[in-house]
C-alpha positions as CSV (number, residue, x, y, z in Angstrom):
1,M,131.7,90.3,8.1
2,D,129.1,90.5,10.8
3,K,127.7,87.0,9.9
4,L,131.2,85.5,10.2
5,A,132.0,87.3,13.4
6,N,128.9,85.9,15.0
7,T,129.4,82.2,14.1
8,S,130.5,79.6,16.6
9,H,133.1,78.3,14.2
10,V,134.9,81.6,13.9
11,R,134.8,82.0,17.7
12,Q,136.3,78.5,18.1
13,V,139.1,79.3,15.6
14,F,139.9,82.4,17.6
15,V,140.0,80.4,20.9
16,R,142.2,77.8,19.2
17,H,144.6,80.5,18.0
18,A,144.8,82.0,21.5
19,F,145.5,78.5,22.8
20,R,148.4,78.0,20.3
21,Y,149.9,81.4,21.1
22,W,149.8,81.1,24.9
23,M,150.8,77.4,25.0
24,G,153.4,77.7,22.3
25,R,152.2,74.6,20.5
26,N,149.3,73.2,18.6
27,E,146.5,71.6,20.5
28,T,146.1,67.8,20.8
29,Y,143.1,65.7,21.4
30,S,143.9,65.7,25.2
31,D,143.5,69.5,25.2
32,S,139.8,69.3,24.3
33,P,138.6,70.0,27.8
34,T,140.8,73.1,27.9
35,L,139.5,74.4,24.6
36,I,135.9,73.7,25.6
37,A,136.4,75.5,29.0
38,A,138.1,78.5,27.3
39,D,135.3,78.8,24.8
40,K,132.7,78.6,27.5
41,A,134.5,81.2,29.6
42,Y,134.7,83.5,26.6
43,V,131.0,83.2,25.8
44,E,129.7,83.4,29.3
45,N,131.7,86.6,29.9
46,G,130.5,88.4,26.9
47,G,133.6,87.9,24.7
48,S,136.0,88.8,27.4
49,M,139.7,88.2,26.5
50,K,140.5,88.3,30.2
51,A,138.2,85.4,30.9
52,L,139.5,83.5,28.0
53,L,143.1,83.9,29.1
54,A,142.3,83.2,32.8
55,S,140.7,79.9,31.6
56,L,143.7,79.0,29.5
57,L,146.3,79.9,32.0
58,S,144.7,78.1,34.8
59,S,144.1,74.9,32.8
60,D,145.9,71.6,33.2
61,S,147.2,72.0,29.7
62,F,149.1,75.1,30.8
63,L,149.9,74.2,34.4
64,Y,151.3,70.7,33.6
65,R,152.9,71.6,30.2
66,K,156.2,70.0,29.3
67,D,159.3,71.8,28.0
68,H,159.5,70.4,24.5
69,A,162.9,72.0,23.9
70,L,164.3,69.8,26.6
71,G,162.4,66.8,25.4
72,N,160.3,66.6,28.6
């Protein structure tokens, strides 16, 4: 379990799931910069969930999201 927990792939899956939860949708290719920045914030802050969320919630993907229920 420790080996898995310390891999970049597992960390990126975690970041991707956080993205999906907070954005309410799956990521697209155009969300790549947001995911990269969120992963970087998470790593640079010692695995801080606060840093990860701050990065996600201040990203263009979040700030300029469209309401899919309205078709916008």
